[in-house]
C-alpha positions as MATLAB code, in Angstrom:
seq = 'MDGLIFIYILFGLAIGSFVSAVTYRIPRELGFVKGRSFCDNCKKQLYWYDNIPLLSYVFYLGESRCCQKRISIRYPLIEIATAIGFLILYLYSFSFVYYLLFTSLLIILIVDLEHQIIPDELSWLVLFLSLFIIHYSLFTSLFAGFLFSFLLLILYLVTSGRGMGLGDVKLAIPLAIILGLEKSLSWFLASFIIGGIVSIILLLLKKANLKSKIAFGPFMIVAFWIILFYEIIY';
ca = [
    -111.928   96.664   33.382;
    -109.886   98.913   35.723;
    -108.104   95.876   37.098;
    -107.105   94.765   33.625;
    -105.793   98.223   32.799;
    -103.617   98.105   35.900;
    -102.332   94.659   34.920;
    -101.445   95.814   31.398;
     -99.612   98.829   32.797;
     -97.583   96.595   35.119;
     -96.906   94.192   32.262;
     -95.780   97.101   30.101;
     -93.417   98.345   32.803;
     -91.913   94.857   33.142;
     -91.409   94.515   29.388;
     -90.024   98.050   29.363;
     -87.360   96.976   31.828;
     -86.455   94.156   29.434;
     -86.372   96.608   26.508;
     -84.033   98.969   28.351;
     -81.653   96.094   29.105;
     -81.743   94.726   25.552;
     -81.149   98.151   23.972;
     -78.136   98.628   26.227;
     -76.643   95.178   25.583;
     -77.222   94.624   21.848;
     -75.011   97.477   20.564;
     -72.277   96.397   22.982;
     -72.587   92.760   21.853;
     -73.462   91.596   25.343;
     -75.732   88.601   25.824;
     -79.175   89.359   27.182;
     -80.710   85.873   27.353;
     -78.416   84.893   30.199;
     -76.457   86.939   32.684;
     -77.358   89.074   35.660;
     -78.017   92.785   35.358;
     -75.207   95.068   36.446;
     -74.699   98.708   37.355;
     -73.750  100.858   34.355;
     -71.325  102.830   36.515;
     -69.443  100.417   38.776;
     -70.401   97.186   36.902;
     -71.451   95.467   40.124;
     -74.152   92.828   39.720;
     -77.595   93.969   40.820;
     -80.098   92.084   42.941;
     -83.647   91.423   41.785;
     -85.048   94.210   43.974;
     -82.733   96.694   42.252;
     -84.569   96.020   39.000;
     -88.211   96.494   39.936;
     -89.521   98.535   36.988;
     -89.850  102.249   37.775;
     -90.253  101.621   41.525;
     -86.525  100.995   42.038;
     -85.695  104.280   40.300;
     -88.178  106.199   42.465;
     -87.245  104.390   45.692;
     -83.517  105.050   45.246;
     -84.203  108.635   44.111;
     -82.576  108.040   40.742;
     -79.293  106.824   42.229;
     -77.612  103.435   42.081;
     -77.780  101.566   45.399;
     -74.286  100.128   45.016;
     -72.302  103.273   44.145;
     -74.767  106.165   44.600;
     -74.135  107.395   41.046;
     -76.983  108.839   39.011;
     -79.026  106.280   37.040;
     -79.695  107.262   33.454;
     -83.183  108.675   32.933;
     -83.444  106.446   29.846;
     -84.482  103.474   31.981;
     -87.665  104.888   33.563;
     -88.552  106.688   30.318;
     -88.357  103.449   28.319;
     -90.412  101.617   30.947;
     -93.088  104.341   30.963;
     -93.170  104.488   27.149;
     -93.650  100.722   26.957;
     -96.421  100.801   29.555;
     -98.230  103.564   27.651;
     -97.873  101.632   24.396;
     -99.248   98.441   25.933;
    -102.146  100.342   27.477;
    -103.096  101.900   24.122;
    -102.891   98.526   22.386;
    -105.160   97.073   25.064;
    -107.703   99.910   24.861;
    -107.987   99.466   21.087;
    -108.182   95.654   21.367;
    -105.072   94.831   19.358;
    -104.118   91.181   19.068;
    -101.130   89.708   20.900;
     -98.844   89.877   17.855;
     -99.079   93.666   17.945;
     -97.566   93.670   21.432;
     -94.601   91.744   20.050;
     -94.419   94.141   17.105;
     -94.542   97.197   19.364;
     -91.790   95.813   21.581;
     -89.573   94.908   18.616;
     -90.023   98.294   16.945;
     -89.367  100.121   20.218;
     -86.080   98.251   20.575;
     -85.142   99.195   17.009;
     -86.129  102.822   17.590;
     -83.964  103.148   20.697;
     -80.930  101.334   19.277;
     -81.072  103.347   16.052;
     -81.581  106.591   17.943;
     -78.654  105.990   20.270;
     -76.242  104.170   17.958;
     -77.585  104.719   14.415;
     -77.730  101.016   13.628;
     -80.585   98.608   12.980;
     -79.446   95.025   13.676;
     -80.499   92.623   10.931;
     -81.850   90.165   13.489;
     -84.424   92.722   14.636;
     -85.446   93.546   11.072;
     -85.961   89.839   10.351;
     -88.041   89.514   13.516;
     -90.310   92.382   12.454;
     -90.593   90.850    8.981;
     -91.635   87.534   10.522;
     -94.279   89.269   12.670;
     -95.577   91.237    9.692;
     -96.611   88.015    7.972;
     -99.209   87.517   10.728;
    -100.650   91.034   10.315;
    -101.362   91.170    6.592;
    -104.657   93.010    6.026;
    -104.648   92.844    2.241;
    -103.846   90.215   -0.362;
    -100.408   88.664   -0.040;
     -99.383   89.984   -3.467;
    -100.456   93.563   -2.690;
     -98.747   93.537    0.701;
     -95.489   92.121   -0.632;
     -95.571   94.531   -3.561;
     -95.951   97.460   -1.145;
     -93.096   96.172    0.997;
     -90.608   95.816   -1.826;
     -91.746   98.978   -3.630;
     -91.117  101.331   -0.742;
     -87.973   99.498    0.249;
     -86.759   99.967   -3.337;
     -87.511  103.701   -3.160;
     -85.392  103.999   -0.022;
     -82.665  101.939   -1.672;
     -82.561  104.444   -4.540;
     -82.199  107.267   -2.019;
     -79.445  105.313   -0.282;
     -77.541  104.865   -3.545;
     -78.048  108.468   -4.712;
     -76.775  109.890   -1.421;
     -74.045  107.251   -1.023;
     -75.531  106.272    2.319;
     -75.576  109.779    3.768;
     -79.337  110.231    3.613;
     -80.358  106.666    4.381;
     -78.920  103.465    5.780;
     -79.409   99.928    4.544;
     -81.064   99.134    7.871;
     -83.826  101.596    6.965;
     -84.179   99.962    3.556;
     -84.685   96.537    5.164;
     -87.070   97.847    7.836;
     -89.318   99.401    5.183;
     -90.302   95.945    3.869;
     -92.281   94.671    6.901;
     -93.746   98.081    7.760;
     -95.140   98.516    4.245;
     -96.336   94.903    4.204;
     -98.485   95.626    7.260;
     -99.829   98.953    6.015;
    -100.516   97.931    2.428;
    -100.005   99.992   -0.706;
    -102.254  102.999   -0.049;
    -101.423  103.479    3.633;
     -97.732  102.972    2.909;
     -97.738  106.049    0.690;
     -99.051  108.138    3.599;
     -96.522  106.491    5.917;
     -93.676  107.129    3.488;
     -94.494  110.844    3.208;
     -95.146  111.176    6.959;
     -91.713  109.679    7.736;
     -89.967  112.396    5.741;
     -92.216  115.155    7.102;
     -91.551  114.128   10.713;
     -87.852  113.729    9.948;
     -87.747  117.178    8.362;
     -89.519  118.844   11.279;
     -87.271  117.198   13.859;
     -84.145  118.067   11.842;
     -85.175  121.728   11.607;
     -85.819  121.858   15.348;
     -82.404  120.326   16.070;
     -80.756  122.851   13.747;
     -82.545  125.767   15.403;
     -81.563  124.499   18.853;
     -77.999  123.985   17.564;
     -78.134  120.328   18.593;
     -77.132  119.370   15.051;
     -75.643  120.914   11.932;
     -75.998  120.290    8.208;
     -73.314  117.605    8.375;
     -74.841  115.744   11.322;
     -76.102  112.222   10.681;
     -79.594  111.706   12.057;
     -81.106  108.228   12.300;
     -84.110  107.829    9.992;
     -85.443  104.604   11.488;
     -87.177  106.305   14.449;
     -89.094  108.586   12.055;
     -90.244  105.558   10.065;
     -91.444  103.804   13.213;
     -93.244  106.834   14.673;
     -94.930  107.531   11.324;
     -95.938  103.857   11.084;
     -97.849  103.947   14.364;
     -99.402  107.331   13.575;
    -100.796  106.078   10.261;
    -101.932  102.791   11.782;
    -103.800  104.437   14.668;
    -105.229  107.167   12.432;
    -106.838  104.530   10.231;
    -108.271  102.754   13.273;
    -109.639  105.876   14.967;
    -111.070  107.475   11.834;
];
């Protein structure tokens, strides 16, 4: 059992390294299927041993080997977050499709958080995965998906896009499909509660003002996992 835990942690760190690269490249329209990794600072190509998840960051003391500039803390944080997510999924015996879902949603969360966009390709991928995780009747699940997406669409239209983006509207469909009608209501409310709390904290810390645009996708994703795990634990 301990050996398997260690393996899942290592696997999570490796996937986390992939996630950090993808979330850097997608918003910049850089290919991530092919092409060597490069230094963010001097753009020099990196060798394989420069990309060992977490260990490279620790070994080089958080500095790039090629130019000795500081490496963004985002990379080890993403790798650690992915490893923790994979470990939790393993401990609660989630099926393989949930690992793909977690990875996809983590990519969306980071891209939306950093750039306030949700690429359609990622939303379609999550929608495709959701069709393998339907826990209720197909009609009920699809009804939940389109209902809560429609509610967000109304908010988008009422606020002229200031309170919600179309990416959030599209993402709501697969998340509600997975949760079903009843759980989706809890998820929907939790998303706004978490968003409200975070917004208040940012205002108090003067990290944002009333005119600041804050990505809503991350709140939807965090609330999704909270509701999902709450139902499993209790």
